[in-house]
N, C-alpha and C positions, 0 to 999 in steps of 0.2 A: 639797309637793303644789302643784298648779295650782289656784288659787282662781277665777280669772276670766281670760278672754281678751276684750279689747275691741278692736273695729275702729275706728280713728280716721279712716277714709276712705282711698281709694287703696291704698297698700301699707303703711300705718302701723298698727301694733298696740301695745297695752299688755298685757303679761302680768303677772298678779299671783299671787304664790305666796311661796316662801321669799325671793325677791327681787322687786323691781319692775323689769321689763325693758321697754324700748321698742325697737321695730324700725322703722327708716326714718321717724322722726318728721318730719312736714311739715304746715304750716298748723295748728299746734296752737292750741287755745283754752285752756281750763284745763288745767293740767299739774301732776301730782304729781312730786316729785323722784324721779329714777331711780337705782337701784343700778347697772344695766348698760344701755348704749345700743348697739345694733347697727346698723351702716350698711352696706348691701349693695354700693353702687357710687356713682359720682360724679355721676350725673345730678341736676339740681337738685330734682326731686320725690322724691328719696330721701336725698340728702346736703344737709341744710339746717343750716348752722352756727348760725343764729339760733334754730331750734327746739331743737337740741341744747343750746345755752347755757341755754335756759329750764328744762331738766330737770336740769342739773348741780348737784350738791351736793358737799361734801367727801367724797372717796372714790368718786365715780362712776367706773366703768370704761367706756371707749368702745372698742368692738371694730369694726374696719373694715379696708378694703383699703388698699394703699399709696398709691393716688392720691387718697384722701380724707383721709389722716391729717394732712396739713399744715393742713387747715381747722379743726382742733380744738385745744384746750388741755387740759391735765390729764393723766390717766392714759389714754393712747391706746395700744392694742395692735393690731398689724397681723397679719392672717391672709391667707393665699392658699388657693386650693382644696386640700383635703387636710389643712390644718393644724387643730389643735385646742388648746384651753386650758381651764383651770378658773378660775372666780372663786368662791372658797370652795367650796361644794358644787354649784355650777352648772357643768355641762360644756357647752362650746360648740364645735361643729365647723363649719368652712367647707366648703361643697360647691360644685361648679361651677354657674354660671348663665350661659347664653349663648344667642345666636340661631344657628339653623342655616340659615335661608333669608331673612335680612334683616340689614342692616348695623349695627343700633343697639347691639348688645351683643356685640362680637366675643369669641370664646373667648380670644384672645390677651391681652385686657385683664385676665384673671384676676379678674373680678368674681364675686360669690358669692351663694349662699343660705346659710342657717344651720340647723343642727340644734341645738336647745337641750334639754338633759336636766336637768330640775329636779323634785325630789320624786317620782322614779320615772316621770315621763311624758316622752315625747320629742315635741317640736314641731318641724316642718319648715316654715320660711319659704323659699319657693322663690326669692325674688328675681325679677329680670326675666329670664325664661328662656323658651325654647321647650321642647318635649318632647324630652328629650335622653337618650342611652343610660345616663348615670350614674344616672338615676332608678331603674333596675332594682336598684341596690344600696342605695337609701335605705329605711330602716325608721323609721316614725314612728307614734305614736298619733294625732296631730293634724297635718293637712297644710293649710297656708295656700298656696293656689295661684292664680296670676293667670289671669284668664279673658277679659280685654277685647280680646284680639287686637291687631293693628297692630304693637305693640312686643314682645308676649309671646305666650303660648299663647292660642288661642281656647278657648271653652267645650268644644268637642269634644276638643281636644288635652289640655286639663286633665283631662277625664274619663278619658282614656287614662292620664294620669300617675297619677291616683288608683287606677286598676286595677293599675298596677305597684307602687305604694307600699303599697297596702292599709291605709290608716289606719282607725282606728275612726270618725273624724270628719274631714270635709274642710270648709274654710271658703274661699269664693271671695274674691278681692281683685283689685286693679288694674282697677277699672271705676268708672264714675260720676263721674270727675273730669276726666281728660284724654281718655281713650278708654273705650269700652264703656259699658254701661248695666245696670240691674238685670235686664233681659231676658237678658243673657249669664249672669248668676248663676243665674237661674231655669232656663235651658237646661242649664247645668252640673248643677244639682240633678236634673233629669229624667234625665240621662244616666248618673249615678253609681249604682253598686250599694251604696256605703257611705252612711252617714248624712251629710247635708250640712246645715250650719247657715248660713243667710244672715243676717248680722248687720246691724243698723242702725248707721250711723256715729255715734260718740260724739265730739262736739267742743265 
């Protein structure tokens, strides 16, 4: 089961349940060792070898894309969009994440978001993405969606993504650090028909 989802600022999350999972750890303060670390793409605010190293213990599994893999040591597993794997009872699927009207995250790079299935719950971390057709196929109980604009979806586009995915709960991310503000998260909440939880960053 999922016991807790903590937002660590920007696009970083810690998910606690049957395993301790970190996604895109960056600028970490205190850090509990991770069972699994997921890294969506190679931009410095998502792929941070120093932060990943803080979390590693014997047996930590790192799941990432090909152009990040060389930054890490240990048990590193590479996925591209459409690939999936299991770490014990945790299922991880890589899904497309890309821009449609800006150059920062080209589809050709093969960067990803992740769907994590643990303890009967499905969590979708969208990665750095615009509103893309592939979201029509995504099913998740909890959706972590970027709302800050500039490099990713705006709050309005993220609300459209939530309408397609139909999660029970949506959590906004990718604001308050490099781009975007809490106002984007609040706007996203107003526009969504599902429950939205705006988390306070834990660092």
